Legacy VTK file of the C-alpha trace (Angstrom):
# vtk DataFile Version 3.0
C-alpha trace
ASCII
DATASET POLYDATA
POINTS 480 float
97.362 112.959 -8.142
97.628 116.283 -9.814
95.567 119.341 -7.964
94.279 122.397 -9.281
96.442 125.814 -8.518
95.076 126.756 -4.912
92.141 129.356 -4.890
92.847 132.334 -2.885
89.424 131.565 -0.640
89.904 129.067 2.062
87.160 126.360 2.425
84.916 127.589 4.899
82.263 125.409 4.351
84.776 122.510 4.309
86.150 123.266 7.144
82.483 123.668 9.372
81.854 120.173 8.075
85.057 118.628 9.259
84.246 120.033 12.292
80.583 118.342 12.536
81.831 115.467 11.767
84.380 115.552 14.270
87.046 114.640 12.173
91.193 115.040 11.887
92.339 116.379 8.605
94.399 112.598 9.002
91.292 110.879 9.705
89.465 112.573 6.676
92.225 111.655 4.466
92.110 107.969 5.733
88.379 107.648 5.038
88.572 108.876 1.583
91.003 106.393 0.886
89.086 103.567 2.238
86.070 104.636 0.291
88.171 105.233 -3.486
89.053 101.137 -2.322
85.354 100.432 -2.506
85.092 101.590 -5.758
88.531 100.101 -7.142
90.676 103.657 -6.773
93.955 103.342 -5.174
94.177 106.856 -3.607
97.002 107.862 -1.677
95.533 111.247 0.388
96.858 112.394 3.456
96.712 115.297 6.144
98.423 117.496 4.086
96.169 116.838 1.146
93.008 118.113 3.486
95.124 121.127 4.512
95.462 122.071 0.775
91.490 121.587 0.073
90.787 123.963 3.100
93.133 126.544 1.289
90.996 126.345 -1.379
92.508 124.140 -3.588
89.979 121.869 -6.086
90.923 117.646 -5.905
90.505 116.754 -9.429
87.919 113.423 -10.826
85.510 111.898 -8.441
87.419 112.930 -5.374
85.102 115.711 -4.465
81.973 113.247 -4.694
84.173 110.692 -2.602
84.670 113.303 0.178
80.913 114.414 -0.378
80.149 110.488 0.314
82.235 110.179 3.505
80.405 113.347 5.326
76.997 111.493 4.166
77.643 108.250 6.141
78.998 110.318 8.783
76.449 112.927 8.987
73.624 110.693 7.914
72.195 113.441 5.159
72.874 113.790 1.565
75.503 116.013 0.558
77.010 116.676 -2.129
80.309 117.979 -3.466
78.883 121.723 -4.007
77.665 121.835 -0.266
81.264 121.227 1.026
82.518 124.201 -1.606
84.027 121.691 -3.786
83.501 121.408 -7.486
80.377 119.276 -8.852
80.936 115.895 -10.390
79.460 113.060 -10.968
78.630 110.975 -7.848
80.600 107.903 -7.363
77.772 106.008 -5.075
75.683 105.078 -7.482
73.094 102.251 -6.546
73.429 103.302 -2.841
71.437 106.405 -2.635
67.860 106.774 -1.822
66.387 108.270 -4.951
64.243 111.781 -4.147
61.452 110.760 -7.066
60.330 107.831 -8.792
61.476 108.733 -12.038
65.210 109.264 -10.383
64.451 105.497 -8.935
64.101 104.230 -12.130
67.177 105.931 -13.930
69.327 104.494 -11.181
67.881 101.074 -11.338
67.874 100.718 -14.741
71.388 101.655 -14.997
72.370 99.081 -12.328
70.808 96.580 -14.403
72.458 97.652 -17.458
75.884 97.760 -16.191
75.301 94.028 -14.401
73.818 92.686 -17.615
76.964 94.094 -19.519
80.915 92.922 -19.218
81.044 94.805 -16.382
83.224 92.502 -13.631
84.092 95.397 -11.434
80.759 95.831 -10.622
80.534 92.326 -9.019
83.753 93.416 -7.031
82.458 96.337 -5.283
83.087 96.240 -1.275
79.713 95.927 0.979
80.079 98.786 3.047
78.057 98.677 6.681
78.064 102.551 6.479
75.938 102.435 3.545
72.903 101.310 5.379
72.331 104.005 7.247
70.889 106.719 4.671
68.832 104.693 2.792
66.862 102.913 5.821
66.568 106.172 7.604
65.211 107.892 4.512
62.699 104.865 3.886
61.363 105.197 7.621
60.625 108.339 7.790
59.775 108.601 4.194
56.119 108.277 2.732
54.595 106.688 -0.903
54.760 109.065 -3.618
52.044 111.452 -4.469
52.205 110.241 -8.180
53.650 107.459 -9.978
51.994 107.466 -13.398
53.617 108.068 -16.324
52.848 108.847 -19.963
49.808 110.042 -21.611
46.647 108.052 -20.974
46.018 105.787 -23.590
42.715 105.825 -25.103
40.800 103.122 -23.815
39.473 100.446 -26.399
37.295 97.438 -25.262
39.369 94.520 -26.288
40.385 91.299 -24.102
44.150 91.872 -23.671
45.916 88.435 -22.912
48.989 88.160 -20.674
52.365 88.079 -21.740
54.173 85.195 -21.900
55.984 84.317 -18.084
59.647 83.883 -19.578
62.158 85.718 -20.854
61.683 87.020 -24.482
63.190 84.441 -26.775
65.867 85.751 -29.164
64.135 86.929 -32.276
61.144 88.718 -30.731
60.515 92.474 -30.976
61.527 94.013 -27.869
58.889 96.292 -25.582
59.847 99.996 -26.337
59.768 102.579 -23.861
56.085 104.465 -23.862
53.926 101.607 -24.486
51.206 100.978 -22.907
51.456 98.896 -19.738
48.776 96.218 -18.659
47.428 94.019 -16.129
49.198 91.225 -18.496
52.780 92.577 -18.295
52.408 93.011 -14.607
51.142 89.035 -14.096
54.232 88.092 -16.267
56.693 90.005 -14.071
55.220 87.927 -10.967
55.353 84.829 -12.965
59.100 85.427 -14.248
59.969 85.850 -10.227
58.371 82.818 -9.255
60.492 81.097 -12.090
63.836 82.324 -11.076
63.166 82.160 -7.288
62.472 78.458 -7.582
65.657 77.880 -9.913
67.835 79.960 -7.249
66.175 77.822 -4.407
67.094 74.681 -6.214
70.631 75.405 -7.847
71.977 78.317 -6.070
71.941 82.214 -6.882
74.793 81.499 -10.122
72.590 79.251 -11.830
69.944 82.104 -13.539
71.341 85.282 -12.293
72.686 86.977 -15.790
69.254 85.734 -17.195
67.258 87.659 -14.361
69.225 90.683 -15.015
69.051 90.777 -18.746
65.587 90.191 -18.602
64.881 93.341 -15.952
67.182 95.076 -18.619
64.993 94.412 -21.736
61.246 93.850 -20.408
61.392 95.685 -16.624
62.974 99.005 -17.502
60.660 99.481 -20.834
57.582 99.053 -18.694
58.729 101.548 -16.209
59.082 104.091 -18.711
56.031 103.019 -20.501
52.391 104.506 -20.250
50.450 103.727 -17.171
48.250 105.525 -14.428
48.379 105.154 -11.017
46.583 102.003 -9.803
48.797 100.054 -12.352
51.797 101.791 -11.882
52.161 101.025 -8.007
51.418 97.421 -9.174
54.371 97.651 -11.637
57.199 99.221 -8.867
55.523 96.547 -7.052
56.726 93.959 -9.348
60.296 95.363 -9.858
60.751 95.977 -6.141
60.402 92.291 -6.050
62.730 90.948 -9.030
65.369 93.748 -8.082
65.432 92.310 -4.371
65.822 88.569 -6.300
68.482 90.310 -8.424
70.157 91.216 -5.238
69.346 87.741 -3.325
70.989 86.002 -6.298
73.951 88.411 -6.135
74.283 87.608 -2.452
74.643 83.973 -3.008
77.594 84.440 -5.410
79.382 86.731 -2.848
78.952 89.618 -5.116
77.833 91.499 -1.867
78.819 95.209 -3.016
76.554 94.616 -5.849
73.773 93.269 -3.667
74.029 95.907 -1.193
72.850 98.590 -4.111
69.889 95.823 -4.972
68.715 96.019 -2.041
68.650 99.554 -1.507
66.982 100.489 -5.256
64.325 97.707 -4.379
63.918 99.193 -1.117
63.187 102.887 -3.112
60.996 101.029 -5.605
58.693 99.334 -2.741
58.325 103.149 -0.996
56.944 103.997 -5.032
54.536 100.939 -4.928
53.376 101.974 -1.507
53.927 98.736 0.074
55.243 99.377 3.511
55.099 95.614 4.060
57.279 94.659 1.420
59.631 97.360 2.420
60.094 95.788 5.658
60.755 92.544 3.999
63.675 94.141 1.796
65.314 95.222 4.931
64.992 91.946 6.588
66.972 90.577 3.401
70.087 93.211 4.200
69.603 91.996 7.686
70.470 88.925 6.717
73.165 89.693 4.271
74.872 91.597 7.247
74.485 88.744 9.139
76.125 86.507 7.208
79.087 89.011 6.740
79.374 89.512 10.473
77.812 92.724 11.243
75.556 91.655 14.172
74.909 95.118 15.230
73.978 96.501 11.465
71.825 93.505 11.224
69.868 94.447 14.571
69.315 97.832 13.749
68.069 97.306 9.941
65.435 94.666 11.680
64.202 97.291 14.028
63.542 99.710 11.301
61.677 97.253 9.487
59.365 96.391 12.509
58.934 100.178 13.067
58.202 100.727 9.623
55.035 98.547 10.017
54.173 98.568 13.442
51.605 96.256 14.736
49.323 96.200 11.919
51.417 93.745 9.606
50.214 90.171 9.793
51.262 87.541 12.516
53.429 85.643 10.207
55.139 88.961 8.763
56.106 89.761 12.285
57.369 86.703 13.156
59.897 86.978 10.170
60.859 90.508 11.639
61.564 89.069 14.906
63.539 86.326 13.880
65.724 88.520 11.383
66.723 90.467 14.645
67.593 87.325 16.548
70.038 86.507 14.259
71.367 89.790 14.231
71.765 88.960 18.175
72.924 85.492 18.085
75.817 87.073 16.027
76.729 89.049 18.563
76.666 86.596 21.300
73.873 88.606 23.067
71.869 85.704 24.705
69.162 87.229 26.370
68.247 89.505 23.451
67.936 86.831 20.895
66.116 84.871 23.075
63.506 87.317 23.831
63.129 87.837 19.731
62.787 84.477 19.421
60.193 84.268 21.575
58.491 86.880 19.857
58.736 85.176 16.319
57.380 81.973 18.135
54.307 83.740 19.744
53.949 86.096 16.413
53.486 82.232 13.964
51.596 80.696 16.636
48.910 83.396 16.130
48.575 83.194 12.551
45.598 81.399 11.733
44.776 79.242 8.411
42.736 81.700 5.872
44.872 84.934 7.150
45.804 87.225 4.166
49.479 86.403 3.885
51.732 88.660 1.417
53.232 86.004 -1.319
56.975 86.833 -0.308
56.266 85.969 3.348
54.235 82.303 2.845
57.916 80.555 3.291
57.715 81.601 6.416
56.555 78.705 8.326
57.092 76.252 10.902
60.161 74.791 9.161
61.721 78.314 8.744
61.211 79.236 12.185
62.666 75.830 13.335
66.033 76.805 10.917
65.949 80.220 12.641
66.225 78.889 16.381
69.041 76.184 14.682
71.155 79.085 13.379
70.847 81.305 16.447
71.583 78.243 19.016
74.366 77.087 16.782
75.797 81.089 17.048
75.292 80.832 20.853
76.879 77.689 21.257
73.921 76.060 22.566
74.426 72.622 20.649
71.479 70.548 22.396
68.939 73.050 20.903
70.319 73.984 17.667
70.379 70.219 16.925
66.678 69.648 17.863
65.530 72.506 16.042
67.846 71.883 13.076
66.337 68.133 12.556
62.856 69.429 12.882
63.144 71.935 10.189
65.034 69.482 7.868
61.966 67.305 8.779
59.248 70.001 7.820
61.027 71.630 4.883
59.915 70.748 1.879
62.751 69.315 -0.887
62.302 72.580 -3.383
63.988 74.230 -1.013
67.473 72.276 -1.606
69.687 74.983 -0.492
67.932 75.844 2.939
67.919 72.373 3.533
71.891 72.167 2.780
72.476 74.895 5.189
70.287 73.560 7.755
71.972 70.432 7.249
75.332 71.983 8.154
73.961 73.843 11.595
73.017 70.048 12.215
76.556 68.761 11.574
78.243 71.646 13.520
75.753 71.447 16.456
76.409 67.287 16.368
80.240 68.398 16.415
79.904 70.419 19.484
77.893 67.687 21.209
81.190 65.645 20.753
79.190 63.283 18.068
81.917 63.410 15.437
81.198 60.326 13.218
77.267 61.844 12.869
78.798 65.220 12.313
81.168 63.880 9.454
78.368 62.061 7.880
76.372 64.738 7.734
78.931 67.349 6.578
79.517 65.056 4.123
75.903 65.230 2.514
75.903 68.638 2.686
79.365 68.618 0.801
77.951 66.580 -1.972
74.736 69.069 -2.580
76.875 72.114 -2.546
78.920 70.612 -5.428
75.947 70.442 -7.296
74.763 73.979 -6.936
76.047 77.302 -7.826
76.547 79.323 -4.593
79.134 80.613 -3.137
77.312 80.487 0.187
76.661 76.817 0.071
80.805 76.629 -0.407
81.144 78.831 2.569
79.055 76.939 4.765
80.953 74.158 3.744
84.319 75.770 4.629
82.911 76.896 8.103
82.045 73.256 9.273
85.837 71.985 7.807
87.175 75.139 10.100
85.399 73.433 13.009
86.742 70.269 12.199
90.062 71.745 12.553
90.708 70.385 16.393
89.770 66.573 15.229
92.066 66.591 11.878
93.702 63.375 12.835
90.058 61.624 13.904
89.068 58.884 11.490
85.779 60.487 10.911
87.509 63.286 9.853
89.687 61.568 7.451
86.825 59.746 5.859
84.862 63.262 5.281
88.149 64.553 3.704
88.396 61.607 1.281
84.490 62.018 0.238
85.250 65.112 -0.406
87.916 65.401 -1.887
86.312 62.711 -4.185
83.828 65.325 -5.525
86.617 66.808 -7.272
LINES 1 481
480 0 1 2 3 4 5 6 7 8 9 10 11 12 13 14 15 16 17 18 19 20 21 22 23 24 25 26 27 28 29 30 31 32 33 34 35 36 37 38 39 40 41 42 43 44 45 46 47 48 49 50 51 52 53 54 55 56 57 58 59 60 61 62 63 64 65 66 67 68 69 70 71 72 73 74 75 76 77 78 79 80 81 82 83 84 85 86 87 88 89 90 91 92 93 94 95 96 97 98 99 100 101 102 103 104 105 106 107 108 109 110 111 112 113 114 115 116 117 118 119 120 121 122 123 124 125 126 127 128 129 130 131 132 133 134 135 136 137 138 139 140 141 142 143 144 145 146 147 148 149 150 151 152 153 154 155 156 157 158 159 160 161 162 163 164 165 166 167 168 169 170 171 172 173 174 175 176 177 178 179 180 181 182 183 184 185 186 187 188 189 190 191 192 193 194 195 196 197 198 199 200 201 202 203 204 205 206 207 208 209 210 211 212 213 214 215 216 217 218 219 220 221 222 223 224 225 226 227 228 229 230 231 232 233 234 235 236 237 238 239 240 241 242 243 244 245 246 247 248 249 250 251 252 253 254 255 256 257 258 259 260 261 262 263 264 265 266 267 268 269 270 271 272 273 274 275 276 277 278 279 280 281 282 283 284 285 286 287 288 289 290 291 292 293 294 295 296 297 298 299 300 301 302 303 304 305 306 307 308 309 310 311 312 313 314 315 316 317 318 319 320 321 322 323 324 325 326 327 328 329 330 331 332 333 334 335 336 337 338 339 340 341 342 343 344 345 346 347 348 349 350 351 352 353 354 355 356 357 358 359 360 361 362 363 364 365 366 367 368 369 370 371 372 373 374 375 376 377 378 379 380 381 382 383 384 385 386 387 388 389 390 391 392 393 394 395 396 397 398 399 400 401 402 403 404 405 406 407 408 409 410 411 412 413 414 415 416 417 418 419 420 421 422 423 424 425 426 427 428 429 430 431 432 433 434 435 436 437 438 439 440 441 442 443 444 445 446 447 448 449 450 451 452 453 454 455 456 457 458 459 460 461 462 463 464 465 466 467 468 469 470 471 472 473 474 475 476 477 478 479
């Protein structure tokens, strides 16, 4: 890559940060190249390149921002190109930054919605980065709700009855909301209703079924509301609803294996939750991030995210929420093979859920966490710890209790049960269960569902010549 002619003044700021980070020149160059790959850039820097930068040469293009992001991840504080003695340029970490203000948060997340709703296929190819979890989760933990989220001039109050907006995405031909319009309670109710609609579709048919419609709704309906006119109380509710829809956009992206994009949605949902002043919902976003880390095999990061969530809400959260947070930590320990720590977290989750009482006030987003979900968590953990008899018992209980509307969750649990039966040497039952799950997966638009089936098939490899396995493969092949 062509560089500018070297300056006469050595870059002492960069040298100091290299020393603080403990990088070698070659190590810094390698990390810049790796970060470039996350953003679709083929860079070829080496230790000589870093030597030139230290002598005062200025890298071109987005490289200064890449270098700054490398140091941000290493040192745990946000650094810009100027902090490194380099020329300013547009940041490359759009979506992973934890905005300083609500206004900046709206700019970042709306930019993400617009890119995702367009023909930006490369956005869905962005890689997941464990290092990108550190700064946002820390900033959320030490941060406070914003002092002010009200936006626009206060409207004149007119004593008329405000009707609720439609609870479905706007149809073609209808006028779109413009920035600056007054946001009403009906508008926010509509956001909540649309969230429930898309959540139901996701549970039944997979994240790929209506994900793009959700993103377009966020772009065309939610963004103008965030840029509209509202007071403090309405603004907090608006940011809370936007956080929930943005988390759901991340969840559906995760389900189609757009992991880097999902990670960015989660970070922005976390920031919107802070603007809403909803600490408990922020903990739920962190748990969602933890689940993605588990799925991708980053157990240590999953445990840390779950613990940050627990620390962030303390002991004031309802028992159901506490159970959810401890179960998430257990899943991380199980992926790491940490039997004692995983078991302890499961016990805490079980005790917390037992402490829940009818009539307790439970946030809408935590109501799914019931006995069926806890049994599902136990089943996954015991499977990962290769405790197959316990895994089978809990998976069976979850399937007995779980409502049919949670079709994808039931599919996952059925695969866990099939894997447990296989681990117990019950090949016929394992293959029958696996075939049922494969039929369900074929009817969904869920990469995770397909991956669950593939994981089960990898477990079948040692028995590939057995008659039940051949029968299983014939049934799956017939699905086309």
